[in-house]
C-alpha positions in Angstrom: 24.8 -18.4 -2.6 21.2 -18.1 -4.1 19.0 -15.3 -3.6 15.3 -14.9 -4.7 13.9 -11.0 -4.8 9.8 -11.4 -5.2 7.9 -8.4 -5.5 4.0 -8.0 -6.1 5.1 -7.2 -10.3 7.6 -7.8 -12.2 8.3 -5.8 -14.8 10.8 -7.5 -17.2 11.8 -5.3 -19.8 12.7 -5.9 -23.7 9.0 -6.1 -25.1 8.3 -8.8 -22.3 4.9 -9.0 -20.5 4.4 -8.1 -16.9 4.7 -10.8 -14.6 1.9 -10.4 -11.4 3.9 -12.2 -8.6 6.6 -12.4 -10.2 10.7 -12.9 -8.7 14.4 -13.4 -10.5 17.0 -15.8 -9.1 20.4 -14.1 -8.4 23.2 -16.2 -8.2 26.5 -14.2 -7.8 26.1 -11.7 -10.1 23.8 -13.1 -12.8 20.2 -13.7 -13.1 19.7 -17.6 -13.3 16.0 -17.2 -14.0 13.2 -14.6 -14.0 9.8 -17.1 -13.2 6.3 -16.7 -11.0 7.3 -16.8 -7.0 6.1 -19.9 -6.5 7.8 -21.8 -9.6 11.5 -20.4 -7.9 10.5 -21.0 -4.5 10.0 -25.2 -5.6 12.7 -25.5 -8.0 15.0 -24.3 -5.5 14.1 -24.1 -1.6 17.1 -23.1 -0.4 17.6 -20.0 -1.7 17.6 -17.1 0.6 13.8 -14.6 -0.1 13.9 -11.2 -0.5 10.4 -10.0 -0.9 9.8 -7.0 -2.1 6.3 -4.4 -2.1 5.9 -3.2 -5.2 7.9 -3.4 -8.3 10.8 -5.5 -9.1 12.1 -3.6 -13.1 14.9 -3.0 -14.9 16.7 -0.1 -13.2 16.9 4.0 -14.2 19.2 5.7 -16.4 19.9 9.0 -15.3 21.3 11.3 -18.0 22.6 14.3 -16.0 25.3 12.3 -14.2 27.9 15.7 -15.3 25.4 17.8 -14.1 25.1 15.9 -10.4 28.3 14.9 -9.9 30.3 17.3 -11.7 28.7 20.7 -11.5 26.5 20.4 -8.0 28.4 19.9 -4.2 26.7 17.2 -2.0 27.2 19.1 1.1 28.2 16.9 4.2 25.8 16.6 7.1 28.5 17.6 9.8 28.8 20.9 7.5 26.6 24.1 7.8 25.6 24.3 3.9 22.1 22.5 4.1 21.1 19.8 2.7 20.2 20.3 -1.0 23.3 20.1 -3.5 25.3 23.1 -4.0 25.7 24.8 -7.7 26.7 28.3 -9.6 27.9 31.0 -6.7 27.0 28.4 -3.4 29.9 25.9 -5.2 32.1 28.9 -6.6 32.3 30.5 -2.9 33.6 26.9 -1.9 37.5 25.7 -1.8 36.6 22.3 -4.1 39.7 19.7 -4.0 39.7 16.5 -5.7 39.1 14.9 -2.6 36.1 17.4 -1.8 35.1 16.6 -5.3 35.5 12.5 -4.5 32.9 13.4 -1.2 30.7 15.0 -2.8 30.5 12.1 -5.5 30.1 9.4 -2.9 27.0 11.6 -1.4 25.5 12.4 -4.8 26.0 8.3 -6.3 24.0 7.3 -3.4 21.4 10.1 -3.8 21.3 8.2 -7.4 20.9 4.7 -5.7 17.9 6.1 -3.8 16.7 7.2 -7.0 16.1 4.0 -8.4 20.0 4.9 -11.2 21.7 2.0 -12.1 23.8 4.1 -14.4 24.5 7.7 -14.8 24.7 9.6 -19.2 28.4 11.2 -19.2 31.5 12.1 -19.5 32.8 12.5 -16.6 35.8 14.3 -16.8 36.7 14.7 -12.7 39.2 11.6 -11.4 37.9 11.7 -7.9 34.3 11.2 -8.9 34.9 8.7 -11.3 36.4 6.9 -9.2 33.2 7.7 -6.8 31.0 6.1 -9.5 32.8 2.6 -10.0 33.2 2.0 -7.1 29.6 2.6 -6.2 29.0 -0.2 -8.8 26.9 2.4 -11.2 28.3 2.9 -14.7 28.6 5.8 -16.7 27.4 5.3 -20.6 27.6 7.6 -22.8 24.3 8.3 -24.3 20.9 8.2 -23.1 18.6 5.4 -24.6 14.6 5.5 -23.9 15.0 1.1 -22.8 15.6 0.2 -19.7 19.1 -0.9 -19.7 19.5 -4.8 -19.0 16.6 -6.3 -19.8 15.6 -9.7 -16.8 16.5 -12.2 -19.1 18.3 -15.7 -17.7 22.1 -14.9 -17.6 21.7 -11.0 -17.2 23.2 -9.0 -14.8 21.7 -9.5 -11.8 21.3 -5.6 -11.4 17.3 -4.7 -11.1 15.3 -1.5 -8.8 11.8 -2.0 -6.6 9.4 0.3 -6.4 6.8 1.1 -4.3 5.4 4.2 -5.6 6.3 6.6 -5.3 9.8 5.4 -3.7 12.6 3.5 -5.0 12.3 0.7 -1.8 15.2 -0.9 -3.1 18.6 -1.0 -5.6 20.3 -4.1 -6.6 23.6 -3.7 -9.5 25.4 -7.0 -10.5 24.2 -9.3 -7.5 25.3 -6.3 -4.8 22.0 -4.9 -3.0 23.3 -1.1 -2.8 20.3 0.3 -1.5 17.7 -0.7 0.9 14.7 1.8 1.9 13.4 -1.1 4.5 
């Protein structure tokens, strides 16, 4: 199924200029086209259309994977531990099993997706955390770079985010809409 994701402004990355009224055409896990919205709709009238407010751009790389996912506990809302991640003595006082680390990592990954993150810098060492990250669609990078991970170009993975200042309204990884605020 073809899907057109359109926004007020498209920032393709890779040194290409921003495109007002730009859009991407997603086919499966890849970008089939990156063009003006009107051109894509005219060329693919049967494609599903998702219109987003704000800016569509390559996703973010979070350089703090181990700190966020292996050195912090993201409480379950049903626990009486608050809603913010626990670290230090608060974390040390918990009985952290592999199952609990995996559940915490899944909740932490949801927070990351809601911030526009599509990859984290590792290395990650806990198997339950690594599994949660891989199942979510996030990738684990081995170094931090200032450049976007994947410029929005035809043939590239359909991995991008949409921001409507100041919040992330959508995170798409390899063609899958994994976070949607609206």
